Wavefront OBJ file of the C-alpha trace (Angstrom):
o trace
v -8.130 13.696 9.561
v -9.769 10.319 9.992
v -10.919 8.377 6.946
v -13.421 5.606 7.599
v -14.700 2.803 5.402
v -17.891 0.956 6.061
v -18.872 -2.050 3.957
v -22.283 -3.581 4.598
v -23.662 -6.910 3.481
v -27.381 -6.899 4.309
v -28.140 -10.397 2.991
v -27.177 -14.012 3.660
v -24.976 -14.370 0.577
v -21.236 -14.344 1.274
v -19.600 -11.170 -0.042
v -15.931 -11.061 -1.038
v -14.313 -7.637 -1.290
v -11.181 -5.524 -1.154
v -10.931 -1.868 -0.210
v -8.097 0.630 -0.039
v -7.257 4.304 0.159
v -5.647 6.483 -2.475
v -4.251 9.549 -0.668
v -1.451 11.397 -2.459
v 0.878 13.965 -0.903
v 2.766 16.784 -2.617
v 6.538 16.389 -2.222
v 9.831 16.317 -4.088
v 10.937 12.697 -4.508
v 14.582 13.784 -4.677
v 14.636 15.428 -1.248
v 11.810 13.968 0.871
v 12.077 10.616 2.626
v 9.720 8.117 4.228
v 10.023 6.856 7.795
v 8.535 3.521 8.801
v 7.803 2.147 12.250
v 10.476 -0.513 11.937
v 14.225 -0.939 11.649
v 16.478 -2.903 9.341
v 14.682 -3.717 6.144
v 11.343 -3.436 4.429
v 10.189 -6.165 2.034
v 7.932 -5.359 -0.883
v 6.167 -7.287 -3.598
v 6.836 -6.382 -7.231
v 4.091 -5.832 -9.765
v 4.278 -7.628 -13.090
v 4.973 -5.431 -16.111
v 2.088 -7.011 -17.974
v -1.107 -8.685 -16.918
v -1.132 -12.414 -17.610
v -2.729 -13.479 -20.899
v -5.549 -15.167 -19.005
v -6.240 -11.977 -17.002
v -5.337 -13.799 -13.812
v -3.315 -11.146 -12.054
v -0.799 -8.345 -12.038
v 1.500 -9.131 -9.097
v 4.671 -11.083 -9.860
v 6.255 -13.754 -7.668
v 9.293 -11.470 -7.137
v 10.101 -9.532 -3.987
v 12.451 -6.680 -3.219
v 14.198 -5.738 0.011
v 14.792 -2.094 0.925
v 17.381 -1.203 3.558
v 16.143 1.257 6.146
v 18.478 3.682 7.906
v 16.884 4.349 11.322
v 13.532 3.553 9.734
v 14.169 5.966 6.828
v 13.796 5.092 3.150
v 15.087 7.590 0.597
v 12.650 8.252 -2.238
v 13.596 8.640 -5.886
v 12.276 7.847 -9.332
v 14.385 4.683 -9.175
v 12.604 3.514 -6.003
v 9.329 3.414 -7.954
v 10.797 2.216 -11.270
v 9.030 -1.145 -10.869
v 5.761 0.531 -9.863
v 4.275 0.479 -6.360
v 5.996 -0.885 -3.289
v 3.410 -3.336 -1.977
v 4.195 -3.862 1.700
v 2.501 -6.935 3.166
v 2.389 -8.675 6.552
v 1.838 -5.587 8.724
v 5.482 -4.500 8.470
v 4.567 -1.013 9.640
v 1.449 0.714 10.938
v 2.618 4.254 10.303
v 4.420 5.972 7.424
v 5.782 9.471 7.987
v 6.713 11.865 5.184
v 9.885 13.758 6.119
v 11.040 16.933 4.345
v 14.561 17.829 3.177
v 15.313 19.510 6.545
v 14.471 16.355 8.491
v 11.097 17.687 9.688
v 8.108 15.371 9.890
v 5.474 16.760 7.522
v 2.652 14.273 7.872
v 1.955 10.718 8.937
v -0.483 8.102 7.720
v -1.424 5.765 10.582
v -3.408 2.571 9.993
v -4.144 -0.970 11.111
v -4.298 -2.456 7.604
v -2.697 -5.816 6.754
v -0.827 -4.240 3.837
v -0.240 -0.906 2.155
v 1.102 0.547 -1.041
v 3.589 3.364 -1.524
v 4.060 4.695 -5.038
v 4.587 7.518 -7.468
v 3.977 7.185 -11.231
v 6.758 5.308 -13.019
v 8.973 7.500 -15.188
v 7.010 10.718 -14.625
v 9.015 12.379 -11.811
v 5.632 13.352 -10.404
v 5.608 15.827 -7.494
v 3.769 13.459 -5.144
v 3.837 10.128 -3.345
v 0.818 7.979 -2.484
v 0.661 6.185 0.868
v -2.280 3.801 0.656
v -3.619 1.527 3.424
v -5.219 -1.552 1.848
v -7.558 -4.328 2.908
v -6.911 -6.408 -0.198
v -4.772 -6.048 -3.298
v -4.440 -7.099 -6.912
v -4.015 -10.782 -7.728
v -0.762 -12.574 -8.497
v -0.073 -13.722 -12.028
v -1.484 -17.243 -12.224
v -4.270 -16.671 -9.675
v -7.058 -19.210 -10.130
v -9.748 -16.475 -10.008
v -11.626 -18.029 -7.088
v -12.550 -15.115 -4.847
v -12.646 -17.287 -1.733
v -8.936 -18.055 -2.278
v -7.763 -14.486 -2.965
v -4.742 -13.404 -0.912
v -5.700 -10.594 1.484
v -9.319 -10.769 0.333
v -12.081 -10.046 2.825
v -15.194 -12.073 3.527
v -18.383 -10.601 4.930
v -21.421 -12.603 5.965
v -24.560 -10.591 6.698
v -22.948 -7.786 8.658
v -20.671 -4.769 8.598
v -16.931 -4.334 8.067
v -15.695 -0.993 9.401
v -12.110 0.249 9.467
v -10.234 3.488 8.915
v -6.937 5.307 8.885
v -5.613 8.657 10.081
v -3.714 11.346 8.214
v -1.911 13.578 10.689
v -0.407 16.886 9.578
v 2.607 17.423 11.846
l 1 2 3 4 5 6 7 8 9 10 11 12 13 14 15 16 17 18 19 20 21 22 23 24 25 26 27 28 29 30 31 32 33 34 35 36 37 38 39 40 41 42 43 44 45 46 47 48 49 50 51 52 53 54 55 56 57 58 59 60 61 62 63 64 65 66 67 68 69 70 71 72 73 74 75 76 77 78 79 80 81 82 83 84 85 86 87 88 89 90 91 92 93 94 95 96 97 98 99 100 101 102 103 104 105 106 107 108 109 110 111 112 113 114 115 116 117 118 119 120 121 122 123 124 125 126 127 128 129 130 131 132 133 134 135 136 137 138 139 140 141 142 143 144 145 146 147 148 149 150 151 152 153 154 155 156 157 158 159 160 161 162 163 164 165 166 167 168 169
């Protein structure tokens, strides 16, 4: 299945925007794993537990490194205990959900600059979200100037069109 986004700016005023998907997939976090198109390690940003008093952002300055075993990351409630894994810098362009028998179940393929992987903190929910993003929340301390937003998009009188694929395997 192909999901496409189309953002249009029909006037001369500069438009700043972010857009991202929110697909969730039924699985058992204790037995399913994720496979990334890379080896070694995966770096993720860490969300802040509270939004700054001035409302300036919800992403902390902290990062976390996850060791991959042949591209595989084991899922668990602990993996998502600090909320979403926010994977920046095009570290992977495909995330595959793998069942407890080692079979590929589905893959999300994208050309996004970053993506999120998460399951609700402390809920042991029966799903994981794999979300391609063209933009993300702001860091704590962000100056609130849209033209300076990390991973923000700018559109001048035109169209921004991108998409991602969900492949059932």
